[in-house]
N, C-alpha and C positions, 0 to 999 in steps of 0.2 A: 480665532482665525490666525494662522501663521503666514508669514510672508512667503511668496512663491518665487522659485528660481526661474519661472517662465516670464515673469514681469520684466519690464525695463523702466529705467528712470533717467531723467535728464535734468541737470541744473540749468536754470535760466535767470538772467538779469531782468528784473521787472521793469517794464516801460514806465508804468505809473502805479503808485500805491498811495491813495489819498484817503484821509479820514475826514468825513463831513459830519458835522454835529451842530446841535443847536435846536431850539424850540421849533423853528420853522423848517428844519432840514428835510423832513419827510415831504412836506408840501412843495418845497422848492425843487427837490429832485424830481418829484412826480411831474412838475411842470416843465422840465427840461429833457428828461430821458424819454426815449421812444417806446419803451416797454412798460408794462404795468408793474408798479411797485407796491401797491396797496395789498394788504392781506398776506404779506410774506412772513414766514416764520423766522425766528431768530437764527442767524447763521445761514439762511437761504440765499443763494446767489441767482441772479437773473441777468442774462446777457442782452445787450441792446446798444443803441447808437446815440451819439450827440450830433445833432444836425445844425446847419445854419438856416437863415430865413428862407433860402431857396431850396431847402430839402437836401442839400449836399452834405456828404459825410465829413464831419470835423474830426471825430474820434469814435472808437468803440470801447466798451468796457463791460465788466461784470459789476453789478451793484450788489453788495452783500449787507444784509441787516445785522448790525452789531448787537452786542449784549446790553449796552446801556440805552436808556430811552433817548431817542433822537440821534442815534449814532449809526452811521453807514460807512462802508469801505468801498472805494471805487478803484478797481483793478483793471489795468490794460496790459496786454502782452507786449505791444510794440509802440503804442502812442506815447510820446514824451510827457513826463509829468508836468513840466512847466507849461506846456501848451494846454493840457487838459485842465489844469488848475486855473489858468487864465480864462479859459472858456467858461468855467463855472462862475468865477468871481465877477466876470463882466456883467452877469445878470443878477447879482445880489444887490438889491437896492435898499430896501428898508427891512430886509429879512434878518432874523436872528439865526445866522448861518456862519459857521467857521469852517474853512477848508485848510487842512494841514497836509503838507507833503512829507510822507514817511519813507519815500522810495529808497533813499540812499542807505538806510539802515536795515533794510529787509532784503531777502533773497527768496527765490522760489525753486521748487523741484516739481516736475510732473512725473507721476507714477502711472505707467500704462500696463493694462492687463486685466483680464476678467477677475473680479473680486477685489481689485485694488481699493475701490471706494469703501467697501466694507471693512477692510483692514485699517485704512486710515482713520475711519470714524469710530472704531470700536473702543477707543480709550482717549483720554484727554491728552492732546498733543499741543505744543506751543504754536501760536500763530493762527492762521485762517486756512480752512480746508473747504474746497468746493469742487464740483464736477468741472472737468476741462472740456476744451473744444480743439483737440489735437488731431483726431482722425476718426475713422469709422467705429473703432472699438472703444472700450471703456477707458477713461483716464481720469485722474484726480489731481488737482493742483494743491500744493501745500506751500504756503507762504509763511515765513517765520523770520525772527530777528537774526542777523548775521552771526551774532554770538552763539546761536544754537546750532551752527552748521556742523560742527564735529559730532554733536549728539545725534543730529538727523542722519548724517552719513552712517553712523554706527547702526542705527535702526534699519537702514536700507542694505546692510551687509548681505551679500548673496544675490542681490539683484544686479543684472547687467546694466551698465551705464552706456548711454548713447549720446552722441554729440548733437550740436545744433543743426548740422546739415541733414542728418538722418531724421531729426524731428521735423524739419521743413519738408523732407520727402514724404513723410507720413501725412502731413497736412495737405500738400499739393495733390497727392494721390487721392485723398478724400474730397478734393475740391473745396477746401475751406479757405476763403480769402483772408489775407492778412491786411489789417488796417494800420498805416496808410499805404503800404506798398502796392497792394492789389486793388484797393478801392479807397479813394481819398477825397480831397477837397473839391475835385472836379467831377465827382461821380455821385449818382443816386443809388440808394440801397437796392432797388430793384434791378439795377444793371449787374449786380453781383449775386442775385438770387437771395438776398437777405431779408426781403420784405416779410416772408412768412414767419421767420424766427425772431426778428428784432422789432417789428412794428405792431403796436396795439392800435386797432381801429376803433376801439370802444372806450378807451381810457379818458378821452377828453383832450383838452388843448395841451400842446407842448410845442416848442420851437420847431418849425418845419412841418407841423401837422397838416396844415391846409394843402401843402404840396403833395404830401403822401395820400391824402384823401382824393385829390384830383387824379393822381396817377392810378389809384386803385379803380376809380370809375372809368378811366380811359383804357386801362388794361394793357398798355403798350409802352415799351422803352425802345430807344433807337440803337442802343448798344447792349452787348451782353458779354459777361466774363465766361470764357471757355478754357477748358484744359487742353493743352496741346502737347505733342510729342515730336521730337526731331532727332536727327543724327548728329554726330560730332559732339564737341565740347559744349557745355552749357554756356550761352552767351552772357555778357554783362547786361544787366537790366537797369532801367527800362530800355527797350529796343523796339524800333519800328518794325511792323510786319506789312509785307507788300504782296500784291497780286496784280500782274499785268501792268507794272509801272506805277500803280496807285497805292498809296498807303491806306490800308483798311483797318489797322489796329495797332496795338502795342503790347509787346511781351512785358508783363509786369514783374514776374518772378520766375526763377528757373533753378533746377537742381539736376545734377548728373544722375544717370541711371546706367544699368549694365549695357544698354544698347545705344545710349546717347544722352538725351536730356528730356525732361518734361517740365512744364510750367503753366502758369495761368496768364491768359491774355484777354485784354478788352478789345472786342471786335465790333465793327460797325455792322448792324443788321441790314443796312441799306446797301453798302458797297461790297461786303464780303460774299464771295461765292463759295458755298459749302462744298461743292464738288471739286474745287481746285485747292492745291496745296499752297502754302505760304512761304515767303522768302524773307530773309533778314535785311536784304538790300533791294533797291528798285530793280537792279539788273542781276540779282543774285539767283542761285539755284533754288527752286521751290521744293523744299524738302520737309517742311513742317506741316503736320496735319492735325486737325482738331480731333481730340480723343473723346471729349464729353463736354456737355454744357453744364454749367454750375446752376443748380436749382435749390430752392429753399426747402 
Protein backbone atom coordinates (compact mmCIF):
# COMPACT_ATOMS: atom_id res chain seq x y z
CA UNK A 1 0.00 0.00 0.00
CA UNK A 2 1.33 3.41 -0.99
CA UNK A 3 0.71 6.67 0.79
CA UNK A 4 -2.29 8.66 -0.43
CA UNK A 5 -2.30 12.34 -1.33
CA UNK A 6 -5.86 12.55 0.04
CA UNK A 7 -4.69 11.90 3.59
CA UNK A 8 -3.80 14.55 6.14
CA UNK A 9 -1.34 14.51 9.01
CA UNK A 10 -0.72 16.69 12.03
CA UNK A 11 2.20 16.72 14.45
CA UNK A 12 1.28 16.90 18.12
CA UNK A 13 3.06 17.20 21.44
CA UNK A 14 2.15 14.25 23.64
CA UNK A 15 0.42 15.06 26.91
CA UNK A 16 1.68 11.90 28.59
CA UNK A 17 3.68 8.89 27.43
CA UNK A 18 4.42 6.56 30.33
CA UNK A 19 5.98 3.11 30.41
CA UNK A 20 4.53 0.89 33.13
CA UNK A 21 6.36 -2.36 33.81
CA UNK A 22 6.95 -5.01 36.43
CA UNK A 23 5.66 -8.38 37.53
CA UNK A 24 2.45 -6.87 38.92
CA UNK A 25 1.89 -4.25 36.18
CA UNK A 26 -0.97 -6.07 34.46
CA UNK A 27 -2.89 -6.69 37.69
CA UNK A 28 -2.22 -3.20 38.98
CA UNK A 29 -3.45 -1.42 35.82
CA UNK A 30 -6.50 -3.70 35.62
CA UNK A 31 -7.46 -2.53 39.10
CA UNK A 32 -7.16 1.17 38.22
CA UNK A 33 -8.28 1.57 34.60
CA UNK A 34 -12.00 1.73 33.71
CA UNK A 35 -11.76 -0.52 30.67
CA UNK A 36 -10.89 -4.20 30.27
CA UNK A 37 -7.18 -4.91 29.79
CA UNK A 38 -7.15 -8.70 30.00
CA UNK A 39 -6.76 -10.71 26.83
CA UNK A 40 -5.28 -7.89 24.78
CA UNK A 41 -2.86 -8.73 21.97
CA UNK A 42 0.67 -7.31 21.81
CA UNK A 43 0.56 -3.75 20.56
CA UNK A 44 -3.21 -3.48 21.01
CA UNK A 45 -4.52 -0.17 22.39
CA UNK A 46 -7.65 0.29 24.49
CA UNK A 47 -9.09 3.68 25.45
CA UNK A 48 -10.40 4.39 28.94
CA UNK A 49 -10.36 6.61 32.01
CA UNK A 50 -8.68 7.01 35.37
CA UNK A 51 -11.23 8.01 38.04
CA UNK A 52 -11.16 9.07 41.66
CA UNK A 53 -13.17 7.48 44.48
CA UNK A 54 -16.22 9.59 43.56
CA UNK A 55 -16.18 8.43 39.95
CA UNK A 56 -14.96 11.80 38.64
CA UNK A 57 -12.55 11.92 35.70
CA UNK A 58 -8.90 12.39 36.70
CA UNK A 59 -7.46 11.62 33.26
CA UNK A 60 -7.99 9.63 30.08
CA UNK A 61 -5.53 7.56 28.09
CA UNK A 62 -4.90 4.69 25.79
CA UNK A 63 -3.22 1.67 27.39
CA UNK A 64 -1.08 -0.29 24.93
CA UNK A 65 0.32 -3.76 25.59
CA UNK A 66 4.09 -3.73 25.07
CA UNK A 67 6.30 -6.39 23.55
CA UNK A 68 8.03 -7.31 26.79
CA UNK A 69 6.32 -9.36 29.49
CA UNK A 70 4.65 -7.02 31.99
CA UNK A 71 5.16 -3.95 29.81
CA UNK A 72 2.47 -1.38 29.02
CA UNK A 73 2.43 2.12 27.56
CA UNK A 74 0.00 4.77 28.81
CA UNK A 75 -0.65 7.53 26.27
CA UNK A 76 -2.81 10.62 26.75
CA UNK A 77 -3.44 13.34 24.18
CA UNK A 78 -3.81 16.23 26.62
CA UNK A 79 -3.47 15.09 30.26
CA UNK A 80 -0.11 16.17 31.73
CA UNK A 81 2.35 13.37 32.32
CA UNK A 82 3.27 14.48 35.84
CA UNK A 83 -0.32 14.31 37.06
CA UNK A 84 -1.05 10.96 35.43
CA UNK A 85 2.20 9.48 36.75
CA UNK A 86 1.34 10.72 40.25
CA UNK A 87 -2.19 9.27 39.94
CA UNK A 88 -0.69 5.83 39.25
CA UNK A 89 2.08 5.96 41.82
CA UNK A 90 -0.31 7.03 44.58
CA UNK A 91 -1.86 3.55 44.44
CA UNK A 92 1.32 1.48 44.17
CA UNK A 93 1.71 0.01 47.64
CA UNK A 94 3.45 -3.35 47.69
CA UNK A 95 3.23 -3.97 43.95
CA UNK A 96 6.19 -4.74 41.69
CA UNK A 97 5.37 -1.83 39.35
CA UNK A 98 7.60 0.87 37.87
CA UNK A 99 6.23 3.97 36.12
CA UNK A 100 8.63 5.82 33.79
CA UNK A 101 7.87 9.16 32.13
CA UNK A 102 9.13 9.08 28.51
CA UNK A 103 7.08 12.08 27.33
CA UNK A 104 9.86 14.63 26.80
CA UNK A 105 11.81 12.46 24.37
CA UNK A 106 8.90 11.37 22.18
CA UNK A 107 6.58 13.11 19.72
CA UNK A 108 3.48 12.08 17.80
CA UNK A 109 1.80 12.48 14.44
CA UNK A 110 -1.77 11.60 13.58
CA UNK A 111 -2.48 10.38 10.05
CA UNK A 112 -6.08 10.86 8.90
CA UNK A 113 -7.73 9.16 5.95
CA UNK A 114 -9.20 5.88 4.74
CA UNK A 115 -6.47 3.24 4.61
CA UNK A 116 -4.03 5.14 6.83
CA UNK A 117 -3.94 2.40 9.47
CA UNK A 118 -3.14 -0.23 6.85
CA UNK A 119 -0.25 1.83 5.50
CA UNK A 120 1.14 2.55 8.97
CA UNK A 121 1.05 -1.11 9.98
CA UNK A 122 2.33 -2.72 6.81
CA UNK A 123 5.99 -2.58 7.83
CA UNK A 124 8.10 -2.13 10.93
CA UNK A 125 8.24 1.52 11.92
CA UNK A 126 9.92 3.11 14.96
CA UNK A 127 7.77 3.71 18.00
CA UNK A 128 4.17 2.85 18.81
CA UNK A 129 1.23 2.86 16.35
CA UNK A 130 -2.45 2.58 17.31
CA UNK A 131 -5.93 3.72 16.13
CA UNK A 132 -6.76 7.31 17.08
CA UNK A 133 -9.85 9.18 18.34
CA UNK A 134 -9.71 12.34 16.28
CA UNK A 135 -12.95 12.39 14.30
CA UNK A 136 -15.59 10.34 12.58
CA UNK A 137 -13.21 8.95 9.95
CA UNK A 138 -10.20 6.67 10.17
CA UNK A 139 -7.09 7.96 11.93
CA UNK A 140 -3.92 6.38 13.26
CA UNK A 141 -1.49 7.69 15.88
CA UNK A 142 2.24 7.22 15.42
CA UNK A 143 4.42 7.99 18.47
CA UNK A 144 8.19 7.84 18.02
CA UNK A 145 11.46 9.22 19.47
CA UNK A 146 12.15 12.85 18.56
CA UNK A 147 15.38 11.76 16.88
CA UNK A 148 13.27 9.97 14.24
CA UNK A 149 11.30 13.10 13.25
CA UNK A 150 13.22 13.82 10.03
CA UNK A 151 12.81 10.21 8.92
CA UNK A 152 9.06 10.21 9.74
CA UNK A 153 8.46 13.47 7.89
CA UNK A 154 10.21 12.02 4.83
CA UNK A 155 7.88 9.01 4.93
CA UNK A 156 4.89 11.37 4.99
CA UNK A 157 6.03 13.34 1.93
CA UNK A 158 3.04 14.14 -0.27
CA UNK A 159 0.56 14.18 2.61
CA UNK A 160 -1.03 17.55 3.47
CA UNK A 161 -0.16 18.84 6.94
CA UNK A 162 -2.83 20.47 9.08
CA UNK A 163 -2.44 22.44 12.29
CA UNK A 164 -3.78 22.02 15.79
CA UNK A 165 -6.80 24.25 15.24
CA UNK A 166 -8.01 22.19 12.29
CA UNK A 167 -7.43 19.02 14.31
CA UNK A 168 -9.55 20.48 17.12
CA UNK A 169 -12.26 21.39 14.60
CA UNK A 170 -12.42 17.78 13.38
CA UNK A 171 -12.70 16.56 16.98
CA UNK A 172 -15.40 19.00 18.02
CA UNK A 173 -17.42 18.42 14.85
CA UNK A 174 -17.38 14.70 15.72
CA UNK A 175 -18.41 15.45 19.33
CA UNK A 176 -15.29 13.90 20.87
CA UNK A 177 -14.53 15.49 24.26
CA UNK A 178 -10.98 16.38 25.24
CA UNK A 179 -9.82 15.54 28.76
CA UNK A 180 -9.41 17.63 30.87
CA UNK A 181 -10.73 20.61 28.85
CA UNK A 182 -14.24 19.28 28.08
CA UNK A 183 -14.56 16.77 30.90
CA UNK A 184 -12.38 16.75 33.98
CA UNK A 185 -12.08 16.50 37.73
CA UNK A 186 -15.58 17.84 38.42
CA UNK A 187 -17.32 15.62 35.87
CA UNK A 188 -18.67 12.09 35.52
CA UNK A 189 -17.98 9.97 32.39
CA UNK A 190 -21.70 9.75 31.59
CA UNK A 191 -22.01 13.52 31.45
CA UNK A 192 -19.84 13.44 28.32
CA UNK A 193 -21.39 10.30 26.85
CA UNK A 194 -18.21 8.30 27.50
CA UNK A 195 -19.72 5.49 29.55
CA UNK A 196 -20.30 3.13 26.62
CA UNK A 197 -16.81 3.50 25.19
CA UNK A 198 -14.67 3.69 28.31
CA UNK A 199 -16.42 1.78 31.09
CA UNK A 200 -16.43 -1.99 31.53
CA UNK A 201 -19.28 -3.15 33.76
CA UNK A 202 -18.04 -6.76 33.85
CA UNK A 203 -14.31 -6.50 34.60
CA UNK A 204 -14.60 -6.31 38.39
CA UNK A 205 -13.26 -3.72 40.81
CA UNK A 206 -11.36 -0.57 39.89
CA UNK A 207 -11.21 2.85 41.51
CA UNK A 208 -14.60 4.53 41.02
CA UNK A 209 -16.32 1.28 39.96
CA UNK A 210 -19.04 1.41 42.64
CA UNK A 211 -20.13 4.88 41.51
CA UNK A 212 -20.22 3.76 37.87
CA UNK A 213 -22.38 0.75 38.79
CA UNK A 214 -24.81 2.95 40.74
CA UNK A 215 -25.12 5.44 37.89
CA UNK A 216 -25.75 2.62 35.43
CA UNK A 217 -28.61 1.30 37.55
CA UNK A 218 -30.06 4.81 38.03
CA UNK A 219 -29.61 5.65 34.36
CA UNK A 220 -29.59 9.43 34.85
CA UNK A 221 -27.10 12.30 35.00
CA UNK A 222 -27.99 15.91 35.75
CA UNK A 223 -25.70 17.49 33.19
CA UNK A 224 -24.75 16.67 29.63
CA UNK A 225 -22.07 17.71 27.16
CA UNK A 226 -23.56 19.16 23.98
CA UNK A 227 -22.14 20.60 20.79
CA UNK A 228 -23.13 24.22 20.22
CA UNK A 229 -22.79 26.72 17.38
CA UNK A 230 -22.71 30.52 17.52
CA UNK A 231 -22.01 33.62 15.46
CA UNK A 232 -19.03 35.89 15.79
CA UNK A 233 -15.51 35.08 16.94
CA UNK A 234 -14.80 31.99 19.00
CA UNK A 235 -14.84 33.09 22.68
CA UNK A 236 -12.16 32.36 25.22
CA UNK A 237 -12.94 29.21 27.18
CA UNK A 238 -14.16 28.24 29.66
CA UNK A 239 -17.08 30.67 29.44
CA UNK A 240 -20.43 30.71 31.22
CA UNK A 241 -23.62 30.11 29.21
CA UNK A 242 -26.80 31.87 30.22
CA UNK A 243 -30.56 31.75 29.68
CA UNK A 244 -32.94 34.32 31.14
CA UNK A 245 -30.36 35.72 33.54
CA UNK A 246 -29.46 32.26 34.93
CA UNK A 247 -26.24 30.42 34.21
CA UNK A 248 -27.19 27.01 32.82
CA UNK A 249 -23.84 25.73 31.64
CA UNK A 250 -20.30 26.34 30.52
CA UNK A 251 -18.64 26.47 27.11
CA UNK A 252 -15.62 24.22 27.53
CA UNK A 253 -13.91 24.42 24.11
CA UNK A 254 -14.48 26.38 20.89
CA UNK A 255 -13.02 26.77 17.39
CA UNK A 256 -13.88 29.16 14.59
CA UNK A 257 -15.89 28.09 11.57
CA UNK A 258 -16.85 29.79 8.30
CA UNK A 259 -20.05 31.13 9.87
CA UNK A 260 -18.83 31.77 13.42
CA UNK A 261 -17.73 29.14 15.92
CA UNK A 262 -18.64 25.76 17.33
CA UNK A 263 -17.74 24.17 20.61
CA UNK A 264 -18.57 21.70 23.34
CA UNK A 265 -20.58 22.83 26.36
CA UNK A 266 -21.59 21.22 29.64
CA UNK A 267 -25.25 22.10 30.25
CA UNK A 268 -27.59 21.50 33.18
CA UNK A 269 -30.42 19.16 32.21
CA UNK A 270 -32.49 20.69 35.00
CA UNK A 271 -32.22 24.40 34.10
CA UNK A 272 -31.41 24.41 30.38
CA UNK A 273 -34.38 25.09 28.10
CA UNK A 274 -33.70 23.31 24.76
CA UNK A 275 -36.06 25.56 22.79
CA UNK A 276 -34.18 28.71 23.82
CA UNK A 277 -30.82 30.02 22.61
CA UNK A 278 -27.87 30.62 24.94
CA UNK A 279 -25.89 33.78 25.72
CA UNK A 280 -22.30 34.33 26.83
CA UNK A 281 -23.39 36.94 29.42
CA UNK A 282 -26.35 37.21 31.76
CA UNK A 283 -27.68 40.20 29.82
CA UNK A 284 -26.11 39.35 26.48
CA UNK A 285 -27.70 38.46 23.14
CA UNK A 286 -28.86 34.85 22.98
CA UNK A 287 -27.17 33.67 19.78
CA UNK A 288 -25.79 30.24 20.65
CA UNK A 289 -27.81 27.14 19.87
CA UNK A 290 -27.32 23.46 20.59
CA UNK A 291 -26.32 21.51 17.48
CA UNK A 292 -26.07 17.99 18.91
CA UNK A 293 -25.89 16.01 22.13
CA UNK A 294 -22.70 14.05 22.68
CA UNK A 295 -23.47 10.35 22.95
CA UNK A 296 -21.33 7.28 23.45
